[in-house]
C-alpha positions in Angstrom: 24.5 19.9 -2.6 22.1 22.3 -4.3 21.4 19.6 -6.9 20.7 17.1 -4.0 18.1 19.5 -2.5 16.4 20.1 -5.9 16.3 16.3 -6.5 14.8 15.4 -3.1 12.4 18.3 -3.1 10.9 16.5 -6.1 11.7 12.9 -5.2 10.6 12.7 -1.6 7.1 14.1 -1.9 6.6 11.9 -5.0 6.6 8.8 -2.8 3.7 10.3 -0.8 1.9 11.2 -4.1 2.3 7.6 -5.2 0.9 6.2 -1.9 -2.2 8.3 -1.9 -4.1 6.1 -4.4 -3.0 3.1 -2.3 -4.7 4.7 0.7 -7.8 5.3 -1.4 -7.9 1.6 -2.4 -7.6 0.5 1.2 -10.3 2.9 2.3 -12.6 1.6 -0.4 -12.0 -2.1 0.0 -11.5 -2.7 3.8 -15.0 -1.5 4.8 -16.7 -3.6 2.1 -15.0 -6.9 3.2 -15.4 -6.0 6.9 -19.1 -5.2 6.5 -18.6 -2.0 8.5 -18.5 1.6 7.8 -15.0 3.1 7.8 -14.1 4.2 11.3 -13.4 7.9 11.9 -13.9 9.1 8.3 -13.3 12.8 9.1 -10.1 12.0 11.0 -9.0 9.8 8.1 -9.5 12.7 5.6 -7.6 15.1 7.9 -4.7 12.6 8.2 -4.5 12.4 4.4 -4.3 16.2 4.2 -1.6 16.3 6.9 0.5 13.7 5.0 0.2 16.0 1.9 1.4 19.0 3.8 4.1 17.5 6.0 5.3 15.4 3.0 6.6 18.7 1.5 8.9 19.3 4.4 10.8 16.0 4.8 12.9 16.0 1.6 16.4 16.2 3.2 16.1 13.3 5.5 18.3 11.4 3.0 20.9 14.2 3.4 21.9 14.0 7.0 25.4 12.9 6.1 26.2 15.8 3.6 27.0 18.5 6.2 23.8 20.6 6.4 24.4 21.5 10.0 22.7 20.9 13.3 19.8 23.2 12.7 18.8 21.8 9.4 19.3 18.2 10.6 17.1 18.9 13.6 14.3 20.3 11.5 14.2 17.3 9.1 14.4 14.9 12.0 11.3 16.5 13.6 9.4 16.7 10.3 10.1 13.1 9.4 9.0 11.9 12.8 5.9 14.1 12.6 4.7 12.5 9.4 4.4 9.2 11.2 1.5 10.6 13.3 -1.1 11.0 10.5 0.1 7.8 8.9 -0.4 5.9 12.2 -3.9 7.5 12.5 -4.8 6.0 9.1 -3.6 2.6 10.1 -5.6 2.8 13.3 -8.7 3.8 11.3 -8.4 0.8 9.0 -7.7 -1.6 11.9 -10.7 -0.2 13.9 -12.8 -0.7 10.8 -11.9 -4.3 10.7 -12.3 -4.7 14.5 -15.6 -6.4 15.3 -16.5 -6.7 11.6 -17.6 -9.7 9.7 -14.4 -10.0 7.7 -14.5 -11.9 4.4 -10.9 -12.9 3.4 -11.4 -12.8 -0.3 -8.3 -12.1 -2.4 -8.7 -8.3 -2.3 -8.9 -8.3 1.4 -5.9 -10.6 1.8 -3.8 -8.1 -0.1 -5.2 -5.4 2.0 -4.3 -7.2 5.2 -0.8 -7.7 3.9 -0.6 -4.0 3.1 -1.5 -3.0 6.7 1.2 -5.1 8.3 3.9 -4.2 5.8 3.1 -0.5 5.7 3.3 -0.5 9.5 6.8 -2.0 9.3 7.8 0.5 6.6 6.7 3.4 8.8 8.6 2.0 11.8 11.9 1.7 9.8 11.2 5.2 8.4 11.1 6.5 12.0 14.3 4.7 12.7 16.0 6.4 9.7 14.6 9.8 10.9 17.0 9.6 13.8 20.1 11.4 12.5 22.8 9.3 14.3 21.2 6.1 13.2 20.8 7.4 9.7 24.5 8.4 9.6 25.4 4.7 10.0 22.9 3.4 7.4 22.7 6.2 4.8 23.2 4.9 1.3 23.0 1.3 2.5 20.7 -1.6 1.7 18.8 -0.9 4.8 17.4 2.2 3.0 16.7 0.1 -0.1 14.7 -2.4 2.0 12.8 0.4 3.7 11.9 2.0 0.4 10.7 -1.2 -1.1 8.6 -1.9 2.0 6.7 1.2 1.0 6.6 0.8 -2.8 6.1 -3.0 -2.9 4.7 -3.9 0.5 2.4 -0.8 0.4 1.6 0.4 -3.0 2.0 -2.8 -5.1 0.0 -4.9 -2.6 -2.9 -2.4 -2.7 -2.7 -2.3 -6.5 -3.0 -6.1 -6.7 -6.0 -5.9 -4.4 -7.6 -3.2 -6.4 -7.1 -5.3 -9.6 -9.0 -8.2 -8.0 -11.7 -5.9 -6.5 -12.6 -4.1 -9.7 -11.7 -6.8 -12.3 -15.4 -8.1 -12.2 -16.6 -4.6 -12.9 -14.1 -4.0 -15.7 -14.5 -7.3 -17.5 -17.9 -8.7 -16.4 -16.3 -12.0 -15.2 -15.1 -13.2 -11.9 -11.5 -14.2 -11.3 -10.4 -17.5 -9.9 -10.3 -17.2 -6.1 -8.0 -20.2 -5.8 -5.4 -18.7 -8.2 -5.8 -15.3 -6.5 -5.0 -16.7 -3.1 -2.1 -18.7 -4.6 -0.8 -15.4 -6.0 -1.1 -13.8 -2.6 0.8 -16.5 -0.7 3.6 -16.8 -3.3 4.1 -13.1 -3.4 4.0 -12.4 0.3 6.5 -15.2 1.0 8.7 -13.9 -1.7 8.3 -10.3 -0.5 9.4 -11.1 3.0 12.2 -13.3 2.0 13.6 -10.5 -0.2 13.0 -7.3 1.8 13.0 -8.6 5.4 16.5 -10.1 4.9 17.7 -7.1 2.8 17.8 -5.0 6.0 20.5 -7.3 7.5 23.3 -6.7 4.9 22.4 -3.0 5.1 23.1 -3.0 8.9 26.3 -4.9 8.2 27.5 -2.1 5.9 26.5 -3.2 2.4 26.2 0.0 0.2 23.6 0.4 -2.4 24.3 0.8 -6.1 27.0 -2.0 -6.3 26.7 -5.0 -8.5 29.4 -7.2 -6.9 31.6 -7.4 -3.8 34.5 -9.3 -2.3 33.7 -12.5 -0.3 34.1 -12.8 3.4 32.1 -9.6 4.3 29.2 -11.6 5.8 26.7 -10.5 3.1 26.7 -13.7 1.0 24.0 -15.7 2.8 21.6 -12.8 3.2 21.9 -11.8 -0.5 21.2 -15.5 -1.5 18.0 -15.4 0.6 17.1 -12.1 -1.0 17.6 -13.5 -4.5 15.5 -16.7 -3.7 12.6 -14.5 -2.6 12.5 -12.9 -6.1 11.7 -16.2 -7.7 8.6 -16.5 -5.4 7.5 -13.0 -6.3 8.0 -13.7 -10.0 6.0 -16.9 -9.7 3.2 -14.9 -8.0 3.1 -12.4 -10.8 2.9 -15.1 -13.4 0.0 -16.6 -11.5 -1.6 -13.2 -11.4 -1.3 -12.6 -15.2 -2.5 -16.2 -15.9 -5.5 -15.7 -13.6 -6.5 -12.4 -15.3 -6.2 -13.9 -18.8 -8.1 -17.2 -17.9 -10.8 -15.3 -16.0 -11.3 -12.8 -18.9 -11.9 -15.7 -21.3 -13.5 -18.4 -19.1 -14.5 -16.8 -15.8 -18.0 -16.9 -14.4 -20.2 -14.0 -15.1 -20.0 -11.5 -12.3 -23.3 -9.7 -12.4 -23.5 -6.0 -11.5 -22.6 -6.3 -7.8 -20.7 -9.5 -6.7 -19.3 -7.9 -3.5 -22.6 -6.5 -2.2 -20.7 -3.2 -2.2 -21.9 0.4 -1.6 -20.6 2.7 -4.3 -22.3 3.7 -7.5 -20.1 1.8 -10.0 -21.7 -1.5 -8.6 -25.2 -0.3 -9.5 -24.7 -0.6 -13.2 -23.8 -3.5 -15.4 -20.4 -5.2 -15.6 -18.7 -3.9 -17.7 -20.5 -0.6 -17.5 -22.1 0.9 -20.6 -20.3 3.8 -22.3 -22.7 6.3 -20.8 -22.3 4.9 -17.3 -25.8 5.9 -16.0 -29.0 6.5 -18.0 -29.9 9.2 -15.4 -28.0 11.2 -12.9 -27.9 9.1 -9.6 -29.4 10.6 -6.5 -26.6 10.6 -3.9 -27.5 11.3 -0.3 -24.6 9.8 1.5 -21.0 8.4 1.0 -22.6 5.0 0.4 -25.5 5.5 -2.0 -25.8 2.0 -3.3 -25.8 0.5 0.2 -28.4 3.0 1.4 -30.6 2.0 -1.5 -30.3 -1.7 -0.8 -30.4 -1.6 3.0 -32.4 1.4 4.2 -33.1 -0.5 7.4 -29.5 -0.6 8.5 -28.7 2.7 10.4 -25.0 1.8 11.0 -24.4 2.2 7.3 -26.5 5.3 6.7 -24.9 8.8 6.6 -26.8 12.0 6.0 
């Protein structure tokens, strides 16, 4: 039991460490493709800090079934529920940023929209698992595996794909194929939901994790077949993604310095950037220095 505590003290906060770059990608990309400043920036930062602190106190919510006792179980129930609050604040900030904006559904924004929906579902199933009696029924089951992959794949991987598409022109100096990018998105999101939506069901029916086979007649067969079929869609999407990057690197249109009409300094230099980045130190007066330089007449985007 001591070993389990040591493992989860490391393993549980690690998930929140992994998702922090995904949050940063979302906060960078959503405003650019919504043509709006991010809503409630100070609250967004505060929510990120809260996730960092509360994330250090939720490690034993995978240990409700090992006999920690009522007091310890109650503490980890409350801390796990509490971390949903700053996470929900961030989702609200991103949605409020999109609300009323002139949204451009380029490939990076498509992956960001998928991330918002899927990370919301991941948070909701996490709150479900924070309820100790519910967790007692599903601990060590495929329901937990589905929840975890909703965070890792539906959250982190989707934002990583979006970030690749967003910064690919800056890294390589060429644009990717928008048609192939959207094909990648639709293949991958269909495969994702076939796999991880239906993985919750055998978990509820009692299928334990870490098994490679099982006897027939348990009611798990059909659901696992659907889960497996979804993997082929995801694999096809990844192949399209790799092919898109290779083709675009060799044959893509030249991107120019700022194909997105973005706001941050990396888009003010050439694509790809020179080894020294900037010939002189940039003069930064706000969180959006490039946009301020290009659009000084737009007060909605200007921050002192």
